[in-house]
C-alpha positions in Angstrom: 34.1 -6.2 -86.0 35.6 -7.7 -82.9 35.0 -11.2 -81.4 32.6 -11.4 -78.5 29.3 -13.1 -77.5 27.3 -13.8 -80.6 24.6 -11.3 -79.9 27.0 -8.5 -78.8 28.7 -6.8 -81.7 31.2 -4.0 -81.7 31.2 -1.4 -84.4 34.0 1.1 -85.0 33.1 4.7 -85.5 35.9 6.7 -87.1 33.9 9.9 -87.5 35.7 13.2 -88.1 36.5 15.3 -85.1 37.3 19.0 -85.3 40.1 20.0 -82.9 42.2 22.9 -81.9 45.3 23.6 -84.1 47.6 22.4 -81.3 46.2 18.8 -81.2 48.3 16.0 -82.6 46.9 15.0 -86.0 48.3 11.5 -85.9 46.6 10.8 -82.6 43.3 11.8 -84.0 43.7 9.7 -87.1 44.4 6.6 -84.9 41.7 7.2 -82.4 38.4 5.2 -82.8 35.3 4.9 -80.7 33.8 1.4 -80.1 30.1 1.1 -79.8 28.7 -2.1 -78.3 25.1 -3.3 -78.9 23.1 -6.4 -78.3 21.2 -7.7 -81.3 18.7 -10.5 -81.8 17.2 -12.1 -84.9 13.4 -12.3 -85.3 10.6 -12.5 -87.9 7.0 -11.6 -87.4 5.9 -15.1 -88.5 7.5 -16.9 -85.6 7.4 -17.0 -81.8 11.1 -17.9 -81.7 14.1 -15.6 -81.7 17.6 -16.5 -82.7 21.2 -15.3 -82.0 23.3 -13.9 -84.8 26.8 -15.0 -85.9 29.4 -12.3 -85.3 29.3 -11.6 -89.1 25.5 -10.8 -88.7 24.7 -12.6 -92.0 23.3 -15.8 -90.4 22.0 -17.2 -87.1 24.0 -19.5 -84.9 21.8 -22.3 -86.0 22.6 -21.6 -89.7 19.5 -19.6 -91.0 20.2 -16.7 -93.4 19.0 -13.3 -92.4 18.6 -9.8 -93.9 21.5 -7.8 -92.6 19.4 -4.8 -91.5 18.3 -3.6 -88.1 14.6 -3.0 -87.6 13.6 -1.7 -84.1 9.8 -1.3 -84.7 7.0 -3.8 -85.3 6.9 -5.0 -88.9 5.0 -7.8 -90.8 7.5 -10.0 -92.6 8.6 -13.6 -92.7 12.2 -12.6 -93.4 14.6 -12.9 -90.5 16.1 -9.6 -89.5 18.2 -8.0 -86.7 16.7 -6.0 -83.9 18.1 -4.3 -80.8 14.8 -4.8 -79.0 15.0 -7.7 -76.6 12.3 -10.2 -77.7 10.8 -10.8 -74.3 7.6 -12.3 -75.8 9.4 -15.0 -77.7 11.5 -18.1 -76.7 15.1 -18.6 -77.8 15.7 -21.1 -80.5 16.8 -24.4 -79.0 19.7 -24.9 -81.5 21.0 -21.3 -81.0 20.8 -21.8 -77.2 22.8 -25.0 -77.4 25.5 -23.6 -79.7 25.8 -20.4 -77.6 26.2 -22.4 -74.4 28.9 -24.6 -76.0 30.8 -21.5 -77.3 30.5 -19.8 -73.9 31.9 -22.9 -72.2 34.9 -22.9 -74.6 35.5 -19.2 -74.1 35.4 -19.4 -70.3 37.4 -22.6 -70.0 40.3 -21.2 -72.1 40.2 -24.2 -74.5 40.9 -23.4 -78.2 
């Protein structure tokens, strides 16, 4: 996984590709596709959503989550990942503060 905004993750897909006999095998072995997606962290028992750490095993504010993506309505108190933007919820205050501080560091060039 590559570094980026906390709710933007990059996954490498090294799926097998069938090519003509003349293609360079080493080039195909080294080629990888990157797929970007935005993910959010929600549970059905809260009107707040969170932003995940890059590792996707916790939120920015430190809550543990189930490392699964659910893109349909479910009833659970467990925090889980979703690609659906939670427009009917508000962002966790702590996640917003941490995300803003990290963005400031990224754009200012400070370590």
